[in-house]
C-alpha positions as CSV (number, residue, x, y, z in Angstrom):
1,M,118.3,66.3,90.3
2,S,118.4,69.8,91.9
3,A,117.2,70.3,95.7
4,P,114.0,71.8,95.6
5,Y,113.3,75.4,96.3
6,T,112.6,76.8,99.5
7,S,111.2,80.4,100.2
8,P,113.8,82.5,102.3
9,W,111.2,83.5,104.6
10,M,111.0,79.5,106.0
11,N,111.8,78.5,109.7
12,E,111.5,75.9,111.9
13,E,108.5,77.2,113.4
14,L,106.3,77.7,110.0
15,A,107.7,74.2,109.4
16,L,105.5,72.8,112.3
17,V,102.7,75.0,111.2
18,R,102.9,73.6,107.9
19,E,102.9,70.2,109.3
20,T,99.6,71.0,110.9
21,A,98.2,72.7,108.2
22,R,99.0,69.7,105.9
23,R,97.1,67.3,108.2
24,F,94.3,69.4,108.9
25,F,93.6,69.4,104.7
26,E,94.3,65.9,104.3
27,T,92.0,64.7,107.4
28,E,89.5,67.2,107.6
29,V,88.9,68.8,104.1
30,A,90.1,66.8,101.1
31,P,87.8,63.3,102.0
32,Y,84.7,65.7,102.0
33,A,85.1,67.2,98.3
34,D,82.3,65.5,96.7
35,K,80.1,65.8,99.6
36,W,80.8,69.9,99.7
37,K,80.6,70.3,95.7
38,K,77.4,68.6,95.8
39,N,75.8,70.5,98.8
40,K,77.7,73.7,97.5
41,I,79.0,74.4,101.2
42,I,81.0,73.2,103.3
43,D,80.2,71.7,107.0
44,R,80.4,74.6,109.6
45,E,82.6,72.1,112.2
46,V,85.5,72.5,109.8
47,W,86.2,76.2,110.8
48,L,86.0,75.0,114.3
49,K,88.5,72.6,114.1
50,A,90.8,74.8,112.2
51,G,90.2,77.3,115.0
52,E,90.9,74.6,117.5
53,L,94.2,73.8,115.5
54,G,95.2,77.6,115.4
55,L,95.0,77.9,111.8
56,L,92.6,81.0,111.7
57,C,93.5,84.6,112.1
58,A,97.1,83.4,112.3
59,S,98.8,86.6,111.9
60,V,96.1,89.0,114.0
61,P,98.0,89.9,117.3
62,T,97.3,87.5,120.4
63,E,95.6,90.3,122.2
64,Y,92.8,89.9,119.9
65,G,92.7,86.2,119.9
66,G,94.7,85.7,117.1
67,G,98.0,83.5,116.5
68,G,100.5,86.6,116.8
69,G,102.3,85.6,113.8
70,T,103.0,87.1,110.2
71,F,101.6,86.8,106.9
72,A,104.1,84.1,106.2
73,H,102.0,81.8,108.8
74,E,99.3,82.3,106.6
75,A,101.2,81.6,103.5
76,V,102.2,78.0,104.4
77,I,98.3,77.4,105.2
78,M,97.3,78.7,102.1
79,E,100.1,76.8,100.2
80,E,99.0,73.3,101.6
81,Q,95.3,74.2,100.8
82,V,96.5,74.4,97.4
83,R,98.3,71.2,97.6
84,V,95.1,69.3,98.0
85,V,93.4,71.1,95.4
86,D,90.9,72.7,97.4
87,T,89.1,75.8,97.3
88,A,85.9,74.9,99.4
89,F,87.4,76.1,102.7
90,G,87.2,79.8,102.3
91,F,90.5,80.5,104.2
92,V,91.5,83.9,102.4
93,P,88.2,85.5,102.9
94,G,87.5,84.1,106.1
95,S,90.7,84.3,107.9
96,V,93.0,86.8,105.8
97,G,90.4,89.2,104.2
98,G,87.7,89.5,106.5
99,P,89.3,89.4,109.7
100,H,92.1,91.9,108.7
101,L,89.4,94.3,107.5
102,L,87.8,94.3,110.9
103,L,91.4,94.7,112.6
104,H,92.4,97.4,110.5
105,S,88.8,99.6,110.7
106,A,87.6,98.6,114.0
107,T,88.5,100.2,117.5
108,H,90.4,98.5,120.3
109,E,87.0,97.7,122.2
110,Q,85.3,96.3,119.1
111,R,88.2,94.4,118.1
112,L,88.1,92.6,121.6
113,K,84.5,92.3,121.0
114,W,84.7,90.3,117.7
115,M,88.1,89.2,116.7
116,P,88.3,86.4,119.4
117,K,85.4,84.5,118.2
118,L,86.7,84.5,114.4
119,A,90.0,83.1,115.5
120,T,88.3,80.1,117.1
121,G,85.9,79.5,114.2
122,A,82.9,80.5,116.5
123,Y,81.9,83.1,114.0
124,V,82.8,83.4,110.1
125,V,82.8,86.7,108.7
126,A,81.5,87.9,105.3
127,V,82.5,91.1,103.4
128,C,79.5,92.9,101.8
129,A,81.3,95.1,99.5
130,T,80.7,94.6,95.7
131,E,77.2,95.5,94.1
132,P,75.7,94.9,91.0
133,G,77.0,98.0,89.7
134,A,80.2,98.4,92.1
135,G,83.0,96.0,91.7
136,S,86.7,96.8,91.4
137,D,85.7,100.7,91.4
138,V,84.4,100.7,95.4
139,K,84.2,104.4,95.3
140,T,80.9,104.1,93.2
141,I,78.9,102.0,96.0
142,R,75.5,102.8,96.3
143,T,74.4,101.2,99.2
144,T,73.5,103.7,102.0
145,A,73.7,104.1,105.9
146,R,71.2,106.8,107.1
147,R,71.7,107.9,110.9
148,D,68.5,107.7,112.9
149,G,68.8,108.1,116.7
150,D,71.3,105.7,118.0
151,S,71.4,103.2,114.8
152,Y,72.0,103.5,111.0
153,V,69.3,102.2,108.4
154,I,71.3,100.6,105.7
155,N,69.7,99.9,102.3
156,G,71.3,98.4,99.1
157,S,72.3,95.2,97.8
158,K,75.5,93.2,97.6
159,T,76.6,90.7,95.2
160,F,79.4,88.0,95.0
161,V,79.6,87.8,99.1
162,T,81.7,84.8,99.7
163,L,80.6,83.0,102.6
164,G,77.6,84.7,102.7
165,R,75.3,81.9,103.3
166,Q,77.7,80.7,106.3
167,A,78.5,84.1,107.9
168,D,77.8,84.9,111.5
169,I,78.5,88.7,110.8
170,A,79.3,90.7,108.0
171,V,81.2,93.9,107.6
172,I,79.3,96.1,105.3
173,A,80.5,98.9,103.2
174,A,77.6,101.7,102.7
175,R,77.8,105.2,101.7
176,T,77.1,107.9,104.8
177,G,78.3,111.1,103.1
178,G,78.7,112.2,99.5
179,E,80.1,110.9,96.3
180,G,83.6,109.4,96.3
181,A,85.8,107.8,98.4
182,K,85.2,110.3,101.7
183,G,81.4,109.2,101.8
184,L,82.1,105.6,102.8
185,S,81.8,103.9,106.0
186,L,81.7,100.5,107.3
187,F,79.7,98.8,109.6
188,L,79.4,95.5,111.4
189,A,76.3,93.3,111.3
190,H,75.1,90.1,112.8
191,T,73.6,88.2,109.7
192,S,70.4,87.1,112.0
193,W,69.3,90.5,112.1
194,P,65.8,91.6,110.4
195,G,66.8,93.1,106.9
196,F,69.8,91.3,106.4
197,N,68.7,89.0,103.5
198,V,70.8,86.4,101.9
199,G,69.6,86.0,98.3
200,R,70.2,83.0,96.2
201,N,73.8,81.0,96.0
202,L,75.4,81.8,92.8
203,E,76.7,79.0,90.3
204,K,80.1,79.5,89.3
205,I,82.3,77.9,86.7
206,G,84.8,77.0,89.3
207,Q,85.1,76.9,93.3
208,G,81.7,75.2,93.3
209,S,81.9,74.3,96.9
210,L,82.6,77.9,97.9
211,D,79.6,79.5,98.9
212,N,78.7,82.8,96.9
213,C,75.5,84.7,97.1
214,E,73.8,88.1,96.8
215,V,72.8,89.7,99.8
216,F,69.9,92.5,100.2
217,L,69.7,94.9,102.7
218,E,66.3,96.3,103.4
219,D,66.0,98.8,106.4
220,L,68.8,96.9,108.3
221,R,69.0,98.6,111.5
222,V,72.4,98.5,112.8
223,P,73.4,100.3,116.3
224,A,75.4,103.4,115.7
225,E,78.4,101.6,118.2
226,N,78.7,99.0,115.5
227,L,80.3,101.7,113.3
228,L,83.8,100.6,112.3
229,G,86.4,102.9,113.9
230,G,83.8,105.1,115.6
231,V,83.7,107.7,112.8
232,E,82.2,107.8,109.5
233,G,83.9,108.3,106.1
234,N,87.1,106.0,107.0
235,A,86.2,103.0,104.9
236,F,88.2,103.6,101.6
237,G,91.7,103.7,103.2
238,N,91.0,100.7,105.3
239,L,89.6,98.7,102.1
240,M,92.4,99.6,100.2
241,K,94.8,98.4,103.1
242,V,93.1,94.9,103.2
243,F,92.9,94.8,99.3
244,T,96.8,94.9,99.3
245,R,97.1,92.0,101.6
246,E,94.3,90.5,99.8
247,R,96.2,90.9,96.3
248,L,99.4,89.1,97.8
249,A,97.3,86.3,99.0
250,I,96.1,85.6,95.7
251,S,99.6,86.2,94.1
252,L,100.8,83.4,96.4
253,T,98.1,80.9,95.8
254,A,98.2,81.6,92.1
255,V,102.1,80.6,92.4
256,A,101.3,77.6,94.6
257,S,98.4,76.2,92.1
258,A,101.1,76.9,89.2
259,E,103.8,74.8,90.9
260,R,101.3,72.0,91.8
261,A,99.8,71.7,88.2
262,I,103.7,71.5,87.1
263,A,103.9,68.7,89.7
264,L,101.1,66.7,88.2
265,A,102.1,67.3,84.8
266,V,105.7,65.9,85.3
267,D,104.5,63.1,87.3
268,Y,101.9,62.0,84.3
269,T,104.2,62.5,81.7
270,K,106.6,60.3,83.2
271,Q,104.1,57.6,83.4
272,R,102.1,58.1,80.3
273,E,103.0,56.1,77.2
274,M,102.8,57.2,73.8
275,F,104.5,55.9,70.7
276,N,106.7,53.3,72.4
277,Q,108.2,56.0,74.9
278,T,106.8,58.0,78.1
279,L,105.5,61.4,76.8
280,F,108.1,63.1,79.1
281,G,110.5,61.4,76.5
282,F,109.6,64.0,74.0
283,Q,111.8,66.8,73.9
284,N,108.3,69.0,73.2
285,T,107.2,67.9,76.4
286,R,110.3,68.6,78.4
287,F,110.9,72.1,77.0
288,R,107.5,73.2,77.5
289,L,107.5,72.1,81.1
290,A,110.7,73.9,81.5
291,E,109.6,77.0,80.4
292,C,106.4,76.4,82.9
293,L,108.6,76.1,85.7
294,T,111.0,79.1,84.9
295,E,107.6,81.1,84.7
296,A,106.7,79.8,88.0
297,R,109.8,80.2,89.7
298,I,110.1,84.1,88.7
299,A,106.5,84.4,90.2
300,R,107.8,82.2,93.2
301,T,110.9,84.8,93.9
302,F,108.8,87.9,93.4
303,V,105.8,86.9,95.9
304,D,109.0,85.8,98.2
305,Q,110.4,89.0,98.3
306,L,107.2,90.5,99.3
307,I,106.3,88.3,102.3
308,L,110.0,89.2,103.3
309,K,109.0,92.7,103.5
310,L,106.0,91.9,105.6
311,V,108.0,89.5,107.8
312,G,110.5,92.2,108.4
313,G,107.8,95.0,109.3
314,E,107.7,96.8,106.0
315,E,104.4,97.5,103.9
316,V,104.0,96.7,100.5
317,D,102.8,99.4,98.6
318,P,99.4,99.0,96.5
319,A,101.3,99.3,93.0
320,T,103.4,96.4,93.8
321,S,101.0,94.2,95.0
322,A,98.9,95.0,92.2
323,M,101.9,93.9,90.1
324,A,102.3,90.9,91.8
325,K,98.4,89.8,91.9
326,W,98.2,90.6,87.8
327,W,101.4,88.8,86.6
328,C,101.0,85.9,89.0
329,S,97.4,85.0,88.3
330,Q,98.2,85.5,84.4
331,K,101.0,83.0,84.9
332,Q,98.8,80.6,86.7
333,C,96.3,80.4,84.2
334,E,98.6,80.1,81.2
335,I,100.8,77.5,83.0
336,V,97.6,75.4,84.3
337,D,96.2,75.3,80.7
338,A,99.7,74.3,79.2
339,C,100.0,71.6,82.0
340,L,96.4,70.1,81.4
341,Q,97.2,69.9,77.9
342,F,99.4,67.1,78.6
343,F,96.8,65.0,80.0
344,G,94.6,65.2,76.8
345,G,91.1,64.1,77.3
346,Y,91.9,63.1,81.0
347,G,92.7,66.5,81.6
348,Y,89.1,67.7,80.8
349,M,87.8,65.4,83.7
350,L,86.8,67.0,86.7
351,E,88.2,63.7,88.9
352,Y,91.6,64.8,87.8
353,P,93.1,67.5,89.9
354,I,94.6,69.1,87.1
355,A,91.0,69.7,85.9
356,Q,90.0,71.3,89.1
357,L,92.8,73.5,89.0
358,Y,91.8,74.9,85.6
359,V,88.4,75.8,86.6
360,D,89.3,77.5,89.8
361,A,92.2,79.3,88.0
362,R,89.7,81.7,86.2
363,V,88.5,84.0,88.7
364,Q,91.8,84.5,90.2
365,K,92.4,87.3,87.2
366,I,89.0,88.9,88.1
367,Y,88.6,89.3,92.2
368,G,90.7,91.1,94.4
369,G,90.6,93.8,91.8
370,S,90.4,93.1,88.1
371,N,93.8,92.8,86.3
372,E,93.2,95.6,84.2
373,T,91.9,97.8,86.9
374,L,95.5,96.8,88.9
375,K,97.3,97.6,85.4
376,E,95.6,101.2,86.1
377,I,96.9,101.5,89.5
378,I,100.2,100.3,88.5
379,A,100.3,103.0,85.5
380,R,99.4,105.9,87.7
381,T,103.0,105.8,89.2
382,L,104.8,106.1,86.0
């Protein structure tokens, strides 16, 4: 048997981070899956534990309380989360997406004020961008922010707000100017302030333990000093930068999920007996798994190339991250579905990890920019 594939960006330091992350997910996360699924929210103490271990904001500069690492540090953490088949702990939105939106948008003083609390887990951040009528096309956001003295008064509604029930602070995208991208600004608000109203917890077909809710902003008064970056109209560019990073994170978790599904299917088919031989003994089984492994490896090497660019200090352009996100999430869904089929009726039972991988996969083609929208971004480069 050939040696297992190792990503070219792995090193000894990252191996130690992986070890820490593996222990964390095995002891602090996986044992509580049933409890969190019932409550539809995780225990808040998990964030503090992750912060204590240095797993939060791993690529945020140490100047702002982060780990000072690279995207590769976040990658090994995400891979270990996938290994235990967990989506309850909102690592990507709470440690990669939200913090980096704040990092890219805020002034130096604003970063010093809020970033360290995110890195320790004392604060959890939510991003309030998506609206009932504005999803992948953020330029159509209708929430308004009107200047009133030394404050802004924000009105509007947001939906699909991940971590909205747990968050202490929220980054809010609102319109301070005219139509289009140039009229959008970002604000930092405490979720306890009057006018920040958390609505119902949304029922999803997958990721049932990850809280996702509606938020209603009713005359929410935010101090002018909480305008991120200190100037109006800079939201769109900063959102796009973070979306590029988020799409790479989705690509990575998609590949890791496909690889996990293949491993589960190989193990199961080598044990399951049918017609006096193992299921793996059938040529059709081996050929289908070979196809899945090949497609997953192609996706893996694509994502590895992009991670190497980030580690080397280069930027990943929006079109390339869009290619990675749509391709990897599409292959994730196809591969997980193919692997589930080998489990027969057991694959339809949520107590089996393969079933959890299946229901959690579908949204990967939607959030972070729908795959159809991403193809349009790619097409514009032709």
